[in-house]
PDB file of N, CA, C, O and CB in Angstrom:
ATOM      1  N   MET A   1      45.394  75.036 -14.660  1.00  0.00           N
ATOM      2  CA  MET A   1      45.582  76.478 -14.585  1.00  0.00           C
ATOM      3  C   MET A   1      45.332  77.102 -15.959  1.00  0.00           C
ATOM      4  O   MET A   1      45.584  76.485 -16.994  1.00  0.00           O
ATOM      5  CB  MET A   1      47.005  76.819 -14.077  1.00  0.00           C
ATOM      6  N   ILE A   2      44.847  78.300 -15.944  1.00  0.00           N
ATOM      7  CA  ILE A   2      44.611  79.046 -17.185  1.00  0.00           C
ATOM      8  C   ILE A   2      45.531  80.247 -17.176  1.00  0.00           C
ATOM      9  O   ILE A   2      45.336  81.180 -16.397  1.00  0.00           O
ATOM     10  CB  ILE A   2      43.108  79.485 -17.329  1.00  0.00           C
ATOM     11  N   ALA A   3      46.538  80.229 -18.045  1.00  0.00           N
ATOM     12  CA  ALA A   3      47.504  81.332 -18.167  1.00  0.00           C
ATOM     13  C   ALA A   3      48.122  81.680 -16.823  1.00  0.00           C
ATOM     14  O   ALA A   3      48.370  82.851 -16.538  1.00  0.00           O
ATOM     15  CB  ALA A   3      46.830  82.570 -18.761  1.00  0.00           C
ATOM     16  N   GLY A   4      48.373  80.671 -15.994  1.00  0.00           N
ATOM     17  CA  GLY A   4      48.994  80.890 -14.699  1.00  0.00           C
ATOM     18  C   GLY A   4      48.018  81.245 -13.585  1.00  0.00           C
ATOM     19  O   GLY A   4      48.441  81.588 -12.481  1.00  0.00           O
ATOM     20  N   VAL A   5      46.723  81.168 -13.857  1.00  0.00           N
ATOM     21  CA  VAL A   5      45.696  81.519 -12.873  1.00  0.00           C
ATOM     22  C   VAL A   5      44.901  80.257 -12.538  1.00  0.00           C
ATOM     23  O   VAL A   5      44.494  79.512 -13.429  1.00  0.00           O
ATOM     24  CB  VAL A   5      44.750  82.656 -13.414  1.00  0.00           C
ATOM     25  N   GLU A   6      44.686  80.029 -11.239  1.00  0.00           N
ATOM     26  CA  GLU A   6      43.874  78.888 -10.822  1.00  0.00           C
ATOM     27  C   GLU A   6      42.470  79.018 -11.430  1.00  0.00           C
ATOM     28  O   GLU A   6      41.945  80.128 -11.518  1.00  0.00           O
ATOM     29  CB  GLU A   6      43.799  78.799  -9.261  1.00  0.00           C
ATOM     30  N   PRO A   7      41.859  77.913 -11.848  1.00  0.00           N
ATOM     31  CA  PRO A   7      40.547  77.975 -12.499  1.00  0.00           C
ATOM     32  C   PRO A   7      39.484  78.754 -11.708  1.00  0.00           C
ATOM     33  O   PRO A   7      38.747  79.548 -12.294  1.00  0.00           O
ATOM     34  CB  PRO A   7      40.051  76.581 -12.740  1.00  0.00           C
ATOM     35  N   GLN A   8      39.395  78.542 -10.397  1.00  0.00           N
ATOM     36  CA  GLN A   8      38.382  79.256  -9.616  1.00  0.00           C
ATOM     37  C   GLN A   8      38.667  80.759  -9.591  1.00  0.00           C
ATOM     38  O   GLN A   8      37.742  81.568  -9.667  1.00  0.00           O
ATOM     39  CB  GLN A   8      38.327  78.706  -8.179  1.00  0.00           C
ATOM     40  N   ASN A   9      39.946  81.133  -9.485  1.00  0.00           N
ATOM     41  CA  ASN A   9      40.305  82.555  -9.507  1.00  0.00           C
ATOM     42  C   ASN A   9      40.002  83.167 -10.867  1.00  0.00           C
ATOM     43  O   ASN A   9      39.537  84.304 -10.950  1.00  0.00           O
ATOM     44  CB  ASN A   9      41.793  82.743  -9.162  1.00  0.00           C
ATOM     45  N   TRP A  10      40.266  82.411 -11.943  1.00  0.00           N
ATOM     46  CA  TRP A  10      39.952  82.883 -13.299  1.00  0.00           C
ATOM     47  C   TRP A  10      38.449  83.129 -13.422  1.00  0.00           C
ATOM     48  O   TRP A  10      38.018  84.178 -13.902  1.00  0.00           O
ATOM     49  CB  TRP A  10      40.426  81.853 -14.372  1.00  0.00           C
ATOM     50  N   ASN A  11      37.662  82.153 -12.982  1.00  0.00           N
ATOM     51  CA  ASN A  11      36.209  82.268 -13.071  1.00  0.00           C
ATOM     52  C   ASN A  11      35.707  83.476 -12.270  1.00  0.00           C
ATOM     53  O   ASN A  11      34.863  84.236 -12.745  1.00  0.00           O
ATOM     54  CB  ASN A  11      35.539  80.977 -12.566  1.00  0.00           C
ATOM     55  N   ASP A  12      36.232  83.643 -11.058  1.00  0.00           N
ATOM     56  CA  ASP A  12      35.820  84.779 -10.226  1.00  0.00           C
ATOM     57  C   ASP A  12      36.166  86.107 -10.895  1.00  0.00           C
ATOM     58  O   ASP A  12      35.337  87.016 -10.942  1.00  0.00           O
ATOM     59  CB  ASP A  12      36.487  84.699  -8.845  1.00  0.00           C
ATOM     60  N   ALA A  13      37.390  86.217 -11.410  1.00  0.00           N
ATOM     61  CA  ALA A  13      37.818  87.457 -12.056  1.00  0.00           C
ATOM     62  C   ALA A  13      37.038  87.704 -13.339  1.00  0.00           C
ATOM     63  O   ALA A  13      36.678  88.842 -13.638  1.00  0.00           O
ATOM     64  CB  ALA A  13      39.317  87.415 -12.354  1.00  0.00           C
ATOM     65  N   PHE A  14      36.775  86.645 -14.099  1.00  0.00           N
ATOM     66  CA  PHE A  14      36.028  86.791 -15.346  1.00  0.00           C
ATOM     67  C   PHE A  14      34.598  87.233 -15.062  1.00  0.00           C
ATOM     68  O   PHE A  14      34.043  88.062 -15.783  1.00  0.00           O
ATOM     69  CB  PHE A  14      36.031  85.472 -16.138  1.00  0.00           C
ATOM     70  N   THR A  15      34.005  86.678 -14.009  1.00  0.00           N
ATOM     71  CA  THR A  15      32.646  87.050 -13.630  1.00  0.00           C
ATOM     72  C   THR A  15      32.586  88.530 -13.251  1.00  0.00           C
ATOM     73  O   THR A  15      31.629  89.226 -13.592  1.00  0.00           O
ATOM     74  CB  THR A  15      32.151  86.173 -12.459  1.00  0.00           C
ATOM     75  N   ARG A  16      33.617  89.008 -12.542  1.00  0.00           N
ATOM     76  CA  ARG A  16      33.655  90.410 -12.115  1.00  0.00           C
ATOM     77  C   ARG A  16      33.997  91.362 -13.250  1.00  0.00           C
ATOM     78  O   ARG A  16      33.456  92.467 -13.305  1.00  0.00           O
ATOM     79  CB  ARG A  16      34.656  90.581 -10.999  1.00  0.00           C
ATOM     80  N   THR A  17      34.883  90.960 -14.158  1.00  0.00           N
ATOM     81  CA  THR A  17      35.424  91.912 -15.128  1.00  0.00           C
ATOM     82  C   THR A  17      35.175  91.552 -16.578  1.00  0.00           C
ATOM     83  O   THR A  17      35.338  92.401 -17.455  1.00  0.00           O
ATOM     84  CB  THR A  17      36.874  92.049 -14.920  1.00  0.00           C
ATOM     85  N   GLY A  18      34.785  90.316 -16.856  1.00  0.00           N
ATOM     86  CA  GLY A  18      34.648  89.862 -18.232  1.00  0.00           C
ATOM     87  C   GLY A  18      33.438  90.450 -18.931  1.00  0.00           C
ATOM     88  O   GLY A  18      32.596  91.091 -18.301  1.00  0.00           O
ATOM     89  N   PRO A  19      33.352  90.229 -20.236  1.00  0.00           N
ATOM     90  CA  PRO A  19      32.226  90.745 -21.015  1.00  0.00           C
ATOM     91  C   PRO A  19      30.908  90.106 -20.592  1.00  0.00           C
ATOM     92  O   PRO A  19      30.855  88.917 -20.280  1.00  0.00           O
ATOM     93  CB  PRO A  19      32.462  90.507 -22.502  1.00  0.00           C
ATOM     94  N   ASP A  20      29.868  90.893 -20.584  1.00  0.00           N
ATOM     95  CA  ASP A  20      28.522  90.424 -20.281  1.00  0.00           C
ATOM     96  C   ASP A  20      27.897  89.948 -21.588  1.00  0.00           C
ATOM     97  O   ASP A  20      27.660  90.759 -22.483  1.00  0.00           O
ATOM     98  CB  ASP A  20      27.653  91.551 -19.606  1.00  0.00           C
ATOM     99  N   PRO A  21      27.629  88.661 -21.716  1.00  0.00           N
ATOM    100  CA  PRO A  21      27.094  88.147 -22.984  1.00  0.00           C
ATOM    101  C   PRO A  21      25.789  88.817 -23.411  1.00  0.00           C
ATOM    102  O   PRO A  21      25.500  88.898 -24.605  1.00  0.00           O
ATOM    103  CB  PRO A  21      26.874  86.662 -22.874  1.00  0.00           C
ATOM    104  N   ALA A  22      25.004  89.294 -22.457  1.00  0.00           N
ATOM    105  CA  ALA A  22      23.727  89.934 -22.788  1.00  0.00           C
ATOM    106  C   ALA A  22      23.909  91.381 -23.243  1.00  0.00           C
ATOM    107  O   ALA A  22      23.029  91.945 -23.894  1.00  0.00           O
ATOM    108  CB  ALA A  22      22.795  89.888 -21.587  1.00  0.00           C
ATOM    109  N   ASN A  23      25.028  91.969 -22.906  1.00  0.00           N
ATOM    110  CA  ASN A  23      25.266  93.379 -23.228  1.00  0.00           C
ATOM    111  C   ASN A  23      26.758  93.561 -23.491  1.00  0.00           C
ATOM    112  O   ASN A  23      27.467  94.173 -22.692  1.00  0.00           O
ATOM    113  CB  ASN A  23      24.777  94.325 -22.067  1.00  0.00           C
ATOM    114  N   VAL A  24      27.221  93.032 -24.603  1.00  0.00           N
ATOM    115  CA  VAL A  24      28.652  93.010 -24.895  1.00  0.00           C
ATOM    116  C   VAL A  24      29.177  94.432 -25.120  1.00  0.00           C
ATOM    117  O   VAL A  24      28.781  95.130 -26.054  1.00  0.00           O
ATOM    118  CB  VAL A  24      28.936  92.131 -26.132  1.00  0.00           C
ATOM    119  N   ARG A  25      30.068  94.820 -24.239  1.00  0.00           N
ATOM    120  CA  ARG A  25      30.737  96.111 -24.365  1.00  0.00           C
ATOM    121  C   ARG A  25      32.231  95.925 -24.523  1.00  0.00           C
ATOM    122  O   ARG A  25      32.946  96.839 -24.935  1.00  0.00           O
ATOM    123  CB  ARG A  25      30.442  96.993 -23.154  1.00  0.00           C
ATOM    124  N   LEU A  26      32.697  94.728 -24.190  1.00  0.00           N
ATOM    125  CA  LEU A  26      34.107  94.391 -24.312  1.00  0.00           C
ATOM    126  C   LEU A  26      34.252  93.219 -25.272  1.00  0.00           C
ATOM    127  O   LEU A  26      33.381  92.353 -25.353  1.00  0.00           O
ATOM    128  CB  LEU A  26      34.724  94.055 -22.928  1.00  0.00           C
ATOM    129  N   SER A  27      35.345  93.209 -25.982  1.00  0.00           N
ATOM    130  CA  SER A  27      35.647  92.026 -26.773  1.00  0.00           C
ATOM    131  C   SER A  27      36.161  90.946 -25.830  1.00  0.00           C
ATOM    132  O   SER A  27      36.518  91.238 -24.689  1.00  0.00           O
ATOM    133  CB  SER A  27      36.688  92.340 -27.897  1.00  0.00           C
ATOM    134  N   MET A  28      36.200  89.720 -26.292  1.00  0.00           N
ATOM    135  CA  MET A  28      36.766  88.650 -25.473  1.00  0.00           C
ATOM    136  C   MET A  28      38.207  88.973 -25.130  1.00  0.00           C
ATOM    137  O   MET A  28      38.642  88.727 -24.005  1.00  0.00           O
ATOM    138  CB  MET A  28      36.676  87.293 -26.200  1.00  0.00           C
ATOM    139  N   ALA A  29      38.964  89.524 -26.087  1.00  0.00           N
ATOM    140  CA  ALA A  29      40.366  89.873 -25.832  1.00  0.00           C
ATOM    141  C   ALA A  29      40.454  90.887 -24.698  1.00  0.00           C
ATOM    142  O   ALA A  29      41.290  90.746 -23.805  1.00  0.00           O
ATOM    143  CB  ALA A  29      41.035  90.436 -27.111  1.00  0.00           C
ATOM    144  N   GLN A  30      39.610  91.896 -24.723  1.00  0.00           N
ATOM    145  CA  GLN A  30      39.623  92.897 -23.654  1.00  0.00           C
ATOM    146  C   GLN A  30      39.234  92.253 -22.324  1.00  0.00           C
ATOM    147  O   GLN A  30      39.816  92.566 -21.285  1.00  0.00           O
ATOM    148  CB  GLN A  30      38.663  94.067 -23.988  1.00  0.00           C
ATOM    149  N   GLY A  31      38.267  91.370 -22.356  1.00  0.00           N
ATOM    150  CA  GLY A  31      37.862  90.667 -21.137  1.00  0.00           C
ATOM    151  C   GLY A  31      38.995  89.831 -20.573  1.00  0.00           C
ATOM    152  O   GLY A  31      39.240  89.837 -19.367  1.00  0.00           O
ATOM    153  N   PHE A  32      39.693  89.104 -21.454  1.00  0.00           N
ATOM    154  CA  PHE A  32      40.831  88.296 -21.008  1.00  0.00           C
ATOM    155  C   PHE A  32      41.930  89.179 -20.433  1.00  0.00           C
ATOM    156  O   PHE A  32      42.528  88.833 -19.414  1.00  0.00           O
ATOM    157  CB  PHE A  32      41.384  87.454 -22.168  1.00  0.00           C
ATOM    158  N   GLU A  33      42.205  90.309 -21.068  1.00  0.00           N
ATOM    159  CA  GLU A  33      43.217  91.234 -20.546  1.00  0.00           C
ATOM    160  C   GLU A  33      42.849  91.699 -19.146  1.00  0.00           C
ATOM    161  O   GLU A  33      43.707  91.749 -18.264  1.00  0.00           O
ATOM    162  CB  GLU A  33      43.379  92.446 -21.480  1.00  0.00           C
ATOM    163  N   LEU A  34      41.577  92.043 -18.932  1.00  0.00           N
ATOM    164  CA  LEU A  34      41.134  92.491 -17.612  1.00  0.00           C
ATOM    165  C   LEU A  34      41.255  91.380 -16.572  1.00  0.00           C
ATOM    166  O   LEU A  34      41.654  91.632 -15.435  1.00  0.00           O
ATOM    167  CB  LEU A  34      39.692  92.985 -17.679  1.00  0.00           C
ATOM    168  N   VAL A  35      40.914  90.160 -16.958  1.00  0.00           N
ATOM    169  CA  VAL A  35      41.029  89.028 -16.038  1.00  0.00           C
ATOM    170  C   VAL A  35      42.494  88.805 -15.660  1.00  0.00           C
ATOM    171  O   VAL A  35      42.807  88.598 -14.488  1.00  0.00           O
ATOM    172  CB  VAL A  35      40.433  87.747 -16.672  1.00  0.00           C
ATOM    173  N   LEU A  36      43.376  88.846 -16.632  1.00  0.00           N
ATOM    174  CA  LEU A  36      44.799  88.668 -16.340  1.00  0.00           C
ATOM    175  C   LEU A  36      45.297  89.762 -15.405  1.00  0.00           C
ATOM    176  O   LEU A  36      46.013  89.477 -14.446  1.00  0.00           O
ATOM    177  CB  LEU A  36      45.621  88.666 -17.639  1.00  0.00           C
ATOM    178  N   GLN A  37      44.928  91.001 -15.672  1.00  0.00           N
ATOM    179  CA  GLN A  37      45.342  92.113 -14.815  1.00  0.00           C
ATOM    180  C   GLN A  37      44.785  91.940 -13.410  1.00  0.00           C
ATOM    181  O   GLN A  37      45.508  92.133 -12.432  1.00  0.00           O
ATOM    182  CB  GLN A  37      44.882  93.455 -15.408  1.00  0.00           C
ATOM    183  N   ALA A  38      43.509  91.580 -13.295  1.00  0.00           N
ATOM    184  CA  ALA A  38      42.885  91.395 -11.983  1.00  0.00           C
ATOM    185  C   ALA A  38      43.538  90.263 -11.204  1.00  0.00           C
ATOM    186  O   ALA A  38      43.499  90.240  -9.974  1.00  0.00           O
ATOM    187  CB  ALA A  38      41.396  91.120 -12.140  1.00  0.00           C
ATOM    188  N   SER A  39      44.140  89.323 -11.930  1.00  0.00           N
ATOM    189  CA  SER A  39      44.790  88.177 -11.306  1.00  0.00           C
ATOM    190  C   SER A  39      46.270  88.419 -11.058  1.00  0.00           C
ATOM    191  O   SER A  39      46.961  87.552 -10.523  1.00  0.00           O
ATOM    192  CB  SER A  39      44.611  86.950 -12.166  1.00  0.00           C
ATOM    193  N   GLY A  40      46.758  89.588 -11.443  1.00  0.00           N
ATOM    194  CA  GLY A  40      48.168  89.912 -11.228  1.00  0.00           C
ATOM    195  C   GLY A  40      49.114  89.252 -12.210  1.00  0.00           C
ATOM    196  O   GLY A  40      50.305  89.121 -11.931  1.00  0.00           O
ATOM    197  N   ILE A  41      48.594  88.831 -13.367  1.00  0.00           N
ATOM    198  CA  ILE A  41      49.417  88.179 -14.390  1.00  0.00           C
ATOM    199  C   ILE A  41      49.802  89.208 -15.439  1.00  0.00           C
ATOM    200  O   ILE A  41      48.940  89.842 -16.048  1.00  0.00           O
ATOM    201  CB  ILE A  41      48.663  86.979 -15.044  1.00  0.00           C
ATOM    202  N   ALA A  42      51.113  89.370 -15.646  1.00  0.00           N
ATOM    203  CA  ALA A  42      51.588  90.340 -16.632  1.00  0.00           C
ATOM    204  C   ALA A  42      51.310  89.857 -18.048  1.00  0.00           C
ATOM    205  O   ALA A  42      50.986  90.657 -18.926  1.00  0.00           O
ATOM    206  CB  ALA A  42      53.085  90.601 -16.449  1.00  0.00           C
ATOM    207  N   GLY A  43      51.432  88.591 -18.268  1.00  0.00           N
ATOM    208  CA  GLY A  43      51.178  88.048 -19.608  1.00  0.00           C
ATOM    209  C   GLY A  43      52.347  88.259 -20.539  1.00  0.00           C
ATOM    210  O   GLY A  43      53.019  89.290 -20.509  1.00  0.00           O
ATOM    211  N   ARG A  44      52.568  87.273 -21.353  1.00  0.00           N
ATOM    212  CA  ARG A  44      53.636  87.369 -22.351  1.00  0.00           C
ATOM    213  C   ARG A  44      53.034  87.844 -23.660  1.00  0.00           C
ATOM    214  O   ARG A  44      51.820  87.765 -23.847  1.00  0.00           O
ATOM    215  CB  ARG A  44      54.366  86.002 -22.539  1.00  0.00           C
ATOM    216  N   PRO A  45      53.856  88.330 -24.559  1.00  0.00           N
ATOM    217  CA  PRO A  45      53.323  88.753 -25.862  1.00  0.00           C
ATOM    218  C   PRO A  45      52.577  87.594 -26.531  1.00  0.00           C
ATOM    219  O   PRO A  45      53.074  86.469 -26.584  1.00  0.00           O
ATOM    220  CB  PRO A  45      54.469  89.262 -26.785  1.00  0.00           C
ATOM    221  N   GLY A  46      51.408  87.880 -27.025  1.00  0.00           N
ATOM    222  CA  GLY A  46      50.618  86.878 -27.728  1.00  0.00           C
ATOM    223  C   GLY A  46      49.722  86.041 -26.830  1.00  0.00           C
ATOM    224  O   GLY A  46      48.943  85.231 -27.333  1.00  0.00           O
ATOM    225  N   LEU A  47      49.809  86.212 -25.505  1.00  0.00           N
ATOM    226  CA  LEU A  47      49.015  85.381 -24.612  1.00  0.00           C
ATOM    227  C   LEU A  47      47.519  85.605 -24.808  1.00  0.00           C
ATOM    228  O   LEU A  47      46.756  84.641 -24.882  1.00  0.00           O
ATOM    229  CB  LEU A  47      49.394  85.658 -23.169  1.00  0.00           C
ATOM    230  N   VAL A  48      47.094  86.851 -24.894  1.00  0.00           N
ATOM    231  CA  VAL A  48      45.664  87.133 -25.057  1.00  0.00           C
ATOM    232  C   VAL A  48      45.162  86.551 -26.376  1.00  0.00           C
ATOM    233  O   VAL A  48      44.085  85.955 -26.416  1.00  0.00           O
ATOM    234  CB  VAL A  48      45.396  88.659 -25.004  1.00  0.00           C
ATOM    235  N   ALA A  49      45.918  86.713 -27.442  1.00  0.00           N
ATOM    236  CA  ALA A  49      45.515  86.150 -28.738  1.00  0.00           C
ATOM    237  C   ALA A  49      45.413  84.628 -28.653  1.00  0.00           C
ATOM    238  O   ALA A  49      44.514  84.029 -29.243  1.00  0.00           O
ATOM    239  CB  ALA A  49      46.519  86.556 -29.844  1.00  0.00           C
ATOM    240  N   GLU A  50      46.323  84.014 -27.930  1.00  0.00           N
ATOM    241  CA  GLU A  50      46.293  82.563 -27.753  1.00  0.00           C
ATOM    242  C   GLU A  50      45.043  82.154 -26.970  1.00  0.00           C
ATOM    243  O   GLU A  50      44.396  81.165 -27.314  1.00  0.00           O
ATOM    244  CB  GLU A  50      47.573  82.074 -27.027  1.00  0.00           C
ATOM    245  N   LEU A  51      44.700  82.899 -25.929  1.00  0.00           N
ATOM    246  CA  LEU A  51      43.499  82.601 -25.144  1.00  0.00           C
ATOM    247  C   LEU A  51      42.233  82.759 -25.988  1.00  0.00           C
ATOM    248  O   LEU A  51      41.315  81.946 -25.889  1.00  0.00           O
ATOM    249  CB  LEU A  51      43.427  83.517 -23.912  1.00  0.00           C
ATOM    250  N   VAL A  52      42.185  83.795 -26.811  1.00  0.00           N
ATOM    251  CA  VAL A  52      41.027  84.016 -27.690  1.00  0.00           C
ATOM    252  C   VAL A  52      40.899  82.861 -28.680  1.00  0.00           C
ATOM    253  O   VAL A  52      39.802  82.349 -28.901  1.00  0.00           O
ATOM    254  CB  VAL A  52      41.158  85.366 -28.450  1.00  0.00           C
ATOM    255  N   ARG A  53      42.028  82.449 -29.279  1.00  0.00           N
ATOM    256  CA  ARG A  53      42.008  81.321 -30.226  1.00  0.00           C
ATOM    257  C   ARG A  53      41.515  80.049 -29.540  1.00  0.00           C
ATOM    258  O   ARG A  53      40.690  79.313 -30.083  1.00  0.00           O
ATOM    259  CB  ARG A  53      43.417  81.088 -30.826  1.00  0.00           C
ATOM    260  N   HIS A  54      42.035  79.804 -28.339  1.00  0.00           N
ATOM    261  CA  HIS A  54      41.642  78.602 -27.598  1.00  0.00           C
ATOM    262  C   HIS A  54      40.150  78.651 -27.266  1.00  0.00           C
ATOM    263  O   HIS A  54      39.449  77.648 -27.400  1.00  0.00           O
ATOM    264  CB  HIS A  54      42.479  78.462 -26.300  1.00  0.00           C
ATOM    265  N   ASP A  55      39.673  79.804 -26.839  1.00  0.00           N
ATOM    266  CA  ASP A  55      38.253  79.963 -26.518  1.00  0.00           C
ATOM    267  C   ASP A  55      37.395  79.694 -27.753  1.00  0.00           C
ATOM    268  O   ASP A  55      36.392  78.984 -27.672  1.00  0.00           O
ATOM    269  CB  ASP A  55      37.975  81.380 -25.970  1.00  0.00           C
ATOM    270  N   ARG A  56      37.786  80.259 -28.889  1.00  0.00           N
ATOM    271  CA  ARG A  56      37.041  80.059 -30.140  1.00  0.00           C
ATOM    272  C   ARG A  56      37.055  78.582 -30.540  1.00  0.00           C
ATOM    273  O   ARG A  56      36.036  78.040 -30.968  1.00  0.00           O
ATOM    274  CB  ARG A  56      37.640  80.928 -31.276  1.00  0.00           C
ATOM    275  N   ASP A  57      38.216  77.937 -30.398  1.00  0.00           N
ATOM    276  CA  ASP A  57      38.316  76.524 -30.742  1.00  0.00           C
ATOM    277  C   ASP A  57      37.436  75.656 -29.844  1.00  0.00           C
ATOM    278  O   ASP A  57      36.860  74.667 -30.299  1.00  0.00           O
ATOM    279  CB  ASP A  57      39.763  76.066 -30.648  1.00  0.00           C
ATOM    280  N   MET A  58      37.337  76.028 -28.573  1.00  0.00           N
ATOM    281  CA  MET A  58      36.503  75.274 -27.631  1.00  0.00           C
ATOM    282  C   MET A  58      35.022  75.420 -27.960  1.00  0.00           C
ATOM    283  O   MET A  58      34.233  74.511 -27.700  1.00  0.00           O
ATOM    284  CB  MET A  58      36.766  75.740 -26.195  1.00  0.00           C
ATOM    285  N   LEU A  59      34.642  76.565 -28.533  1.00  0.00           N
ATOM    286  CA  LEU A  59      33.249  76.816 -28.837  1.00  0.00           C
ATOM    287  C   LEU A  59      32.827  76.286 -30.214  1.00  0.00           C
ATOM    288  O   LEU A  59      31.638  76.123 -30.485  1.00  0.00           O
ATOM    289  CB  LEU A  59      32.980  78.288 -28.757  1.00  0.00           C
ATOM    290  N   ALA A  60      33.809  76.022 -31.076  1.00  0.00           N
ATOM    291  CA  ALA A  60      33.495  75.545 -32.438  1.00  0.00           C
ATOM    292  C   ALA A  60      32.905  74.138 -32.368  1.00  0.00           C
ATOM    293  O   ALA A  60      33.393  73.295 -31.616  1.00  0.00           O
ATOM    294  CB  ALA A  60      34.770  75.553 -33.343  1.00  0.00           C
ATOM    295  N   PRO A  61      31.871  73.890 -33.142  1.00  0.00           N
ATOM    296  CA  PRO A  61      31.297  72.537 -33.169  1.00  0.00           C
ATOM    297  C   PRO A  61      32.349  71.522 -33.617  1.00  0.00           C
ATOM    298  O   PRO A  61      33.187  71.826 -34.466  1.00  0.00           O
ATOM    299  CB  PRO A  61      30.064  72.483 -34.111  1.00  0.00           C
ATOM    300  N   ALA A  62      32.306  70.346 -33.059  1.00  0.00           N
ATOM    301  CA  ALA A  62      33.248  69.285 -33.410  1.00  0.00           C
ATOM    302  C   ALA A  62      33.211  69.010 -34.906  1.00  0.00           C
ATOM    303  O   ALA A  62      32.146  68.886 -35.509  1.00  0.00           O
ATOM    304  CB  ALA A  62      32.935  68.002 -32.627  1.00  0.00           C
ATOM    305  N   GLY A  63      34.394  68.917 -35.483  1.00  0.00           N
ATOM    306  CA  GLY A  63      34.501  68.576 -36.885  1.00  0.00           C
ATOM    307  C   GLY A  63      34.459  69.741 -37.850  1.00  0.00           C
ATOM    308  O   GLY A  63      34.575  69.541 -39.059  1.00  0.00           O
ATOM    309  N   THR A  64      34.293  70.972 -37.337  1.00  0.00           N
ATOM    310  CA  THR A  64      34.249  72.104 -38.254  1.00  0.00           C
ATOM    311  C   THR A  64      35.502  72.959 -38.164  1.00  0.00           C
ATOM    312  O   THR A  64      35.635  73.928 -38.912  1.00  0.00           O
ATOM    313  CB  THR A  64      33.030  72.951 -37.974  1.00  0.00           C
ATOM    314  N   GLY A  65      36.433  72.623 -37.260  1.00  0.00           N
ATOM    315  CA  GLY A  65      37.621  73.443 -37.063  1.00  0.00           C
ATOM    316  C   GLY A  65      38.692  73.009 -37.952  1.00  0.00           C
ATOM    317  O   GLY A  65      39.781  73.583 -37.932  1.00  0.00           O
TER     318      GLY A  65
END
């Protein structure tokens, strides 16, 4: 689960509401907030920042973090 959301539901919500990599109008944080809202998750303080950090860490090349 991702922040209390089933992976398939997260992916569906992110696809519908998340930032478009080709035409970025939202930050990742804003995209995560929209996904959480679309999934009915209130979120705890710091959750979005934690998700952004985790996303950045997942994208960082091995050995550079």
